[in-house]
Structure formats: structure tokens, C-alpha cells
N, C-alpha and C positions, 0 to 999 in steps of 0.2 A: 392557474390566475396570471393574466400579461402583463403585470407590476412587477408581481411578487422570480419574474420571466426575466425581465430588463433589466434589474437591480439587479439578475446574478450574471446574464448577458454583460455591461457596463463597468460589475469589479470583476471579469473576470480578460474584461478588458484592459482595466487599472491594470492589469494580478491586483487583484488581491488577495485572500486565501479566505479563502467557504469558509461559512463555517458550519460546512454538514459534511459529511459523507458521502466519497463517493461508491460506485459498484462497479470495482471491474473483475474481468475475466481471463481466466491462464488459457491462456493457448501459447503451445507446444513450451511449457516451463515457465511461462515469462508473463507479465504483467505490462501492462502503458499506466503511465499515471499523468496528472494533470500538473503545471504550474500553480493551479490556484486552489489546490485543496490539500489537507494537511492526514486527513480520516480514509482508508481508504477500505476499505467492505472488500474477497473479494470471495466473490458468488457461482453458482452453481460447475461445480469440478465435483470432480469421484470421489474418492478417501485414496485413492490411490496414485495420486492427483500431485505433482511439485514445482513449484514453486526454485526458479535461482535464477530469473533473471530480471531486470525492472529498468523499464526504457521513461525515456522523458525526467522531465522536474527540472529541478535550476538547481544550478550549484547553490549547495551549503542548506536547501531547503527537508526540514524532516520530516516525513513520513507516520505515520503508523498502521500498519498495515492487521487487521482482524479478518478471522474464519467467518465463515455464516451456520457452525454448528456442526459439519462434521467437520471429521481431519483433517489437515492440512502439512504436508511436508516441506519445511524451505531447508532447503541445502546450501553449505556457502558457496558454491560454482558456480557457475557464471559467473556475473560482474555482482554477488551478494560477498560483504565480506563480517561471516558473523565469528564471534567465541567459536562457535558449536553447531552446528544442525539444528535444528529446532521444530516440534510438532506444535501446532499452534493445535491444541484439542477443544474448543470452544468458540461461544461464539463472546467468551470473554476476557477473550488472553489475546496477547496485544502484543507484534512485533514492534520499539521506534527504531526506524532510519536515516538517517543522517547520508544527504550524495555530495559526494569529493571528488570533484571531476568525472571521467567515466564509472565511479561506481559507488553503491552503498553500505556506507560503514554502519554497523551493529551499534546505534544508539544508550540501548537497554530492552530487553523479555521481559513481560508479567504473565508468568503463569495464574489467573485465576480459574477458581469451578463454580 
């Protein structure tokens, strides 16, 4: 609906956080995130896919990373600073990160079944 789209664009231009999740795809172990969303579902990946770099976002932004039901390997290489590597096993588990300069630091993780 045009009114909803207009509201989303206006909120994005004002820098307001959107209330819903954004879908992102892995390309070369990397996802691109928007500074106006805080929940990102990684989609269209294989069980052998690895995420180790996040591009975009804004300073101090917190984001949650969700999978789509296929195991997603997240590694502490690239610009991700994790306590240890993680595999998101299903769509109910998540990783919470916060941007600090050019790196994303783990705040929390939750394995749900």
C-alpha cells in the first residue's frame, strides 16, 4: 500500500528504526545492513554458507541476526568480534551485535529450539 511505503521511506530518511525485519543475503561471506532496521533475517543461503563480515549500519547500532531455518555458520573472522564461532541452527535462534567503529561486537546470543 502506497501510504505504508511512504511512511517507511519517511522514517528511513529521518533515521527512525523500522519495526519489522529486513531480509538480507550473504555474498562473499558478507551481509549489508541498513542503519534504519535492527532485525535482519539472512535468507537464500546454503548450509555451507559462512557469515563473517557485516557492512553498513551506524555507530552504536544494535542488530539481531536470524537465520531462515537452515544452519548458518557465523565466524569471528572478518569484522565480527564474537566470544566464539556460532551456528544458528534454526529460525528461532539469534545473535545480537553492536557496531563499534568498523567492527560488530557480540552482545548476546540465544539458541532456541
